[in-house]
N, C-alpha and C positions, 0 to 999 in steps of 0.2 A: 508619410502618416499613413499611407496604403498597407505599409506593412505592422504597423503599430494595430490599426484595424483586424488587420488580418489573425493577429497573434489575440488582440481580444477575443475574438469570435471563435478561434479556436479553445481558448477557455472557457466561455459559455458553452460551448457545446459539450466539454467534460467535466466542469465544475458545475454542480448543481446551484450552490448557493451565490456564484457570481452569477449564472442565469438567474435567479429571484431577485436580484439587487437591479438587473439592467431591466429586467421584465417590470419592475414596480415603476420605472422611469417612463418606459416605451408606453405603458398604458394608463399612469397617471402624471403626465408630465407638468401639473402646476402643484402638484400635491410634494413637500419635502420628502425625502427616505430618508428615514434614522437608521443608519446602520446600529444592529447590535451583535452581541454573541450569542443568543440564544436562536437566532435565525442560523447563524451557522451550524450551532450545533443540533438543530433539527436536519439542513439541508444537508449536511456531513452523516447523520444516520440514515436518511432517505437515500443516500448515494452510495454506502456502503452495504445498501439493502440491494437496488437497482444493480449493482456491477456482482453482487454473488458473493463479497468478504465477508456479510454478516447474515443472519438470520433472516429469510421471507417473510417476517410477520414484523409489525410496532405497532403501540400505543403512545400515542403523541398528547400528554395533557399540558396544555398550558392557559392562564388568565385569559379574559375576554379582549379582545381587540389586540392582539399581538402577533397579528398576520397569520395564524396558522391555516385559515382558510385559503389566504393568498397562496401560501404555499404550495399546500397537500392539495386543495379543488382545483384550485388555477392555472399554477406552474407546472405542476407533477406531469400530468396531463398532457401538458403542451410540449414539456422536456422530453416526455416518453414518446411522443407520435412524433417528434423532429427527430428522435434517433433512430428511431424504427415505426415507419410511416403505417407499419401493420398492424400496431401494437391494438387489443381490444382492451376496451377500460371499461369500468362500472364504477360509477360516482352516486353516491346516495346522502340524504341528508334528510332530518326530518319531516320536512314538508317538501313536495312539488315545486313550490315556488321558491322555496329558497335552492333547492339541486338546481332550479331551471336558472337561476339569476348566477350562481356557481358557472354552469355552461356557457350561457351568455358572454362571462367576463374572460374564461377560457378561448371562446371561439375569437373573441376580439383581439386577443393578443395576438392568436394564431394569425389574424390578416393583417398584423401590422408589420410597417416596413422591416422594423429590426427583426422580427421573428424570420421572415420571409427572406431576409439576406442571410440568416444564421441556419437557416434549414431548407435550402433550396428544393430539396427534392420531394418535400411534406407539402401538398397544397391540399385544401379541401376540395370535395366533390359537391360543387355547386347543385347536385340533383338531390344532394342528401343531406340537406341543412335544416334542420329544426331547430326549435328553442330548446328542446332537452337532447337533441341528438345530433351527432355531425358526425360524417367519415369523410374519410381520404379518399384521394384517387387511388391508393392501394388497399381498400376496403377494410382501414383500421378506423378504430371508431371510440368516440367518447359517450356511454349513455348515461345521463342523470336519471336518477329515481328515488322514490322517497321509501324511507323504512316502513315497511308494512303492507310495500305495494308487492305484485307477482312479479317474477323475471320467468315466467314461463317460455322455452324457447330462444332465450337470450343468456349470455355469460360473456366469460372474457379471461384473460388472465392478469390482469391487475383489478384490484376491489379497493375504493377508496372509500370509507366512511366518515362523514365528515357531520359532527354533532348529529347523532341520532335521537337524541331528546332535546328539548327545548326546557330554559330553565324552569317553566311551572309544572313540567312532568315528576320534578325532583321528589314531589312527595306521592304521586299516583304510581299504585305498584302495579296496577294495569299497564299503565304507559312502559314503566320498569321492565316487566316481562313479556309485555310485548316485543320490545326490541330486542333483547335477547335472543327470545323464539325466532324472529325473522333472523336474526343472523346464525342461528344453527341451522333452521330447519329451511330459510331460503336462499339468504345471499351466498352461503359457503359452499350450498351444493351446486351451484351454477358456475364454479370455476372450472376452468378448463384442465387443470392439474391439479392435484393436493400437493405433487412434489415441487414444482417452480411455479405457481403462482406466486404472487404479492399481494400481501394485504395491509393497508393501512389504515387504522383506526385512531381519529385526533376528537379530541371535544374537551372542554371543561368538566370537572367532575361534577356531577350531582348528588349522588347517593354513593352509600359502601357498595351496592348491588347493581350499579349502572353498566352499562357494556363492557367500558374502560375495567371497571372492578372485577367482573366474572373473567375476564382473558389475563387480567393480574394474577387472580387465582390459579389461572392454568398455565403461569408462569410464560407469559408473552414477554417477550423482551420492552421495557417501559421507560420512556424518556417524559419524566414528571419536573417541571418546572414551576416553582411557586414565584410567586408576585415579591416577596418578600423572603430572602434565603432566612431558615429556622438553625441552620449548621453547615458549616463549610463544605463546599465539593468539589468536584472537578469534573469539568464538562468537556468530552472529547469534542473540535472545535475543526480538525483537520488531520491530516497524516502527522503522528507524532506532536501534535499540538493540542493543549488543553487550555479552558479558561479556568481560572482557579476564583470560584466564586467564595466572598467570606459571608458569615454570618451575618444577616442582620442588612444586607444590602437588597436595595429596590431593583427589579427586574430591568428596570430602563430609566435611569435615573437621567439621563439626559430629556426626559420625556416627559416623566412625572416626578415630581418633589415626593418626599417622604411624608411631607404635610399634607398633599393633597391624595396619597395613598391611605392616609391615617382619615381623612374624612370621606374618601369613598368606603372604607370599613366600615366607619360609624354609621353609614347611610343603609348598607346592606345587612347588617346584623353580621352575629356572629358565626350563624351557622351556613350562610350563604360565603361568607368570607372563607373560611377554612375550606369549603368545597371547591367555588368556581375560582378563587383567586389563589388559595394556597393549596389545591390538587391533595388536600389531605377530607375527604366527606365525613362526616359524622352522621350517626345513626341520627336523625331528626325526632325520634322519641328517646333516644339514648339507651345504653346498655343497663350498665346497675344503675346509676342515677337517671332519672328521669326529667326531659324537658319542663314538662308541665309541672314540676316539683318547685320550679325554683322561682320565687316572688324577686321582684326588685322596687329597690327604693329610687328616690328621685331628689331625697334633701342632700343639703350638704355633710358631710361628716364633723368636717370641721366646727359645726355650729350645733354638733349635738351631744351629749352628754352621755358617757357611756360608765357604766359598774367598774370594767377594768378596760384596756386595749392590750392585747397579748401577741407578740411578735413572735413567730414560728420560723424557722429555718430550718430547710434539708441541705446539706451541705453536701456538693459533690466530691468524690472521689480525688481528683484529679482535675486542675484548672484549663487544660489544653480545650481549643476547640470541639475537637471530634470527641469528649467525652460527654458525659450529663451536665445538665444543668445545675450550676446551686440555684434554689429557689427560697423565697422568702414569704410568707404571708404575715399580713397584717388584718387580727378582726378583732371586733369589738362586740361586746355583751352589756344587757342591761338585764330587768325584768322581763323584757320581750325577747326577737329572737336573738339569732347569732348574726352579725353583719359583717361579710366580706369586704374590708375598707382596700386595700391595694394588694397587689403580687407584681412582684419584681424576680426575675430570673437571668441569669447571666453566666458565663465562664471567668469566676473569680479565684484567684489565690486566698488563702487562708486571711493573709493582711487585708485583703481588699474586701473579704467578705465582712469583717470586723469591722472596715470603716463604713460600709453598707448598712450594718446592724445598728450601728451609733446613727448615724443619719436618720436612717426611719425611727430611730426610736425617738430623736428629738423632735424629729417633727408631726409625731402621732403623739407624743406624749406616751409612750408605752410603758405600762406599768410591769411588766413580765415578760423576760426573752426566751423562749424553748430553743433549745438546739439537740437534733437529734446526735444523740451521744453512741456515735459508733468510731470507730478507728477515725474517718476523717473528721468528727466533731471536735474529737477530745481536744485539740489542740486552738481550736478556735473559743470552746469552751473557758478554757485556761487563759486564753489570751484577754478576752470580754470578762474576766473575772479579775484579773491583775488590773487591768487597765481603762476599766471604767466602773461606774457607780450603779452600773443595771443588775437589775435583778434576773441572776443567768439559772435555768434549771436544765440540766439534763435530763433526754429521754431516751430510753431506749424502748423501741417497738418490741412489742411481746408475740406477734404474729406477722405473715406476711400482708401484704399491702390490702389484697382482694376480701381477706378474712376481718380486716379491720375495717374495711367501708361498710362491708355487712353490718359490723355492729355499728354504726352510725345512718344506716340507711333509712330508717324510720324517723331520723332525725330530718331530714331531706324529705321526706315524703311527708311530714306533717306541717312543711313548709316554713320550718322554721331557722333557715338557712338563706339569706336574702343577699343576691348582688347587688352593683350599681345597675342603672339604667345604661348609664355613658362612663366608658373610662377606656385609656388606652390599653388596656393591659384584659380587656374582657373578653375578648372573642377567643385569643389565644388561650384563655384560662379554662371558656366555656367548651372547647372543643376537645382538651383534654378531658374534662371533667365527664361530656355523656359518652366521650369513647373509653373511656377505663371502664374495663383494665384492657381492652383490646387496641388501645391509640399508641403511636409512634411514641409519643411522651407522655408521660407521667410523674414530673419533678415537681409543678405546682401543687396537683393533686396530692403528693407526699408531702410539701408542708401543710396543706389543709388539716392531714391525717393527724398531723404531728399534734395542733391544734387542738383538734374534736378529742383524740386519746386523752391529752392532758384536762380538756374539759369535763369528759366523763368521771374521770377520779377525782377533780373537785368535788363537782356535784354527790359523786359518794364521799366525799368526807364531810361537807355539807349537807347532811342527809337531810334538813326541811327544802324540799324543790322551792324557788323563787315561785310566786304567783305569777301566772298567766306565760310563765317559759315554756309548757305545753311539749317538755322531752318526753320520750316514750319511757313506761313502767322500767323499762332495765336499766335506764340511766340511774337509778336511786340504789341505794345499798348501803351499809355503816361501815364499811372498810375504808381503814384512814390511810394517809399519803404521807409520809413524813417531810415530803418537798414543799408541804406548803403550809408547815409553820402552825404553831399553838392557835393561833386565831382562826385558823383557813384561809382560805385565798379570797374568798369574796368578800 
C-alpha cells in the first residue's frame, strides 16, 4: 500500500489535475467531488504554462460555480509553492474580502496533512502569516490584494487575477475602465520579469470591454467554456487527449440537468446568461438594435388572432455541426406590431429542414413560408412545393445583412417588433440581435431579416398602410411584387 501511495503522491506533484482532485477531498472531506472534463481542460492548460510548454499568459472564462476560483486561486498557488517554496505569487480579486477568503482557503490546504506529506520541504513561516499574506520558510509567498489597490514595493513572478469585477459592475463603465487601467498601470508593472512571469486571468464574462475582453483583443490565449455548447469543440485535457464536446451539451450533466439550466436562464435573463454563463457578452445597449427598443408581450400566442403568421427559413449550406445553423423564425402581425412568436435553429439536412418547416407550419397555422432562395435553399423550396400544400415563396436577398438591417432599424426603434417575455429560445436570440453585426452567430437574425424584407415589400404593394402599424415612412411605396398575387398579401 505504501508503494501505491508513493506513486499517487508522485502523480499529484507532477499532474495539476490530479493535485486539484485530491486537494478538494482534503479540504472539503464532507462535500462530494464531481469530476468533469472542464476541470481537466483548465488544469492541463495551466500545467502547460507552468512547465513552459505554452505561452505564459492565459485567460480562463467559466460560468459561476464551476470551481474556477478553487483551481486558480486556491490550488495553483499551493501547487506552485510546493514545487518551488521560493515562488512569489500575487493574487487579486475585486474585493479585499474575497481575496482574503481565497488566501485563507489556500493556507488551510497547505496546512493539511495531505499537502505536508506531498511537499515536505514547503512549510509556512509562523512569523509571517496574516489573513492576506503568508510566507514560506524559504521566503516564497502568496500575497492577496484587491483590484485597484496599490502594490508599491511588492511584486512577484506569478500574477493570478480572479474575478476582477463583481457582477453588478457589468453596467459600470467606471468599474470596467478602472479594472483595465489597474491591470495595465499597476499589476503588470509589478512583475519580476516580462519574459518569464506567468499571468492568469479567470472570470465569468460580464461585458465586451471587461478585462478578459481587453486581453482577448490583444490576442491572449483564452480558454472559454460555455454552460451549454453552441457548437462542437475539442478541448485538450491531457497529452494527446481531447474531450469532444457536442453541440447542445450541458457543462456538467451529472450535476445540472437541462431543465435546471433552462430555469436558471429564465431567472437571470438573456444578457446575463449570454455573458456570465455562455461567455459571450453582448453590449447591454446593443450595437445596431438597442435593448431599450424591444418591447415584450406576455400573452399566449395560441390565444391571439393574427392577420397573418409567416415562417421564414434561412437554410445553411451544409448540415454538419461545424457549419452555420439553419434558422427558422415564426412571426405574426395584424394592425398592431410584429410579434416574434418562435425561433428555432439547428444543423439539419434538407429533408430535416422540410420536416421542421411542415411541423412548425402545422403547429402555428402558418399562412406563408419564406425560404432564402440561394443555392442551399433551392432544393428545399422545390421539395416543399412538391410535397406539401404550403404557400412557399423564395426570396433572394438584394444586399448584405448589415445594409438590410439598416433598412429596418426604424421599425425596431419605433417599438413595433415585440418579443415574448419568456421563451426557451429568447436568450440566444437576444444575444444574436443585440450583438449584430459583431456577434459570433447571426443565423436567427438572418431568418428575421428574411421576414422583414418580405413584410416591407408586402406593405409597398398594399400601399394603404394598416392603421396603427406605426411603420416608418420609408416602408410605404407603390412598387408591386408578383409573389403576392393579384389581391395582395394582406
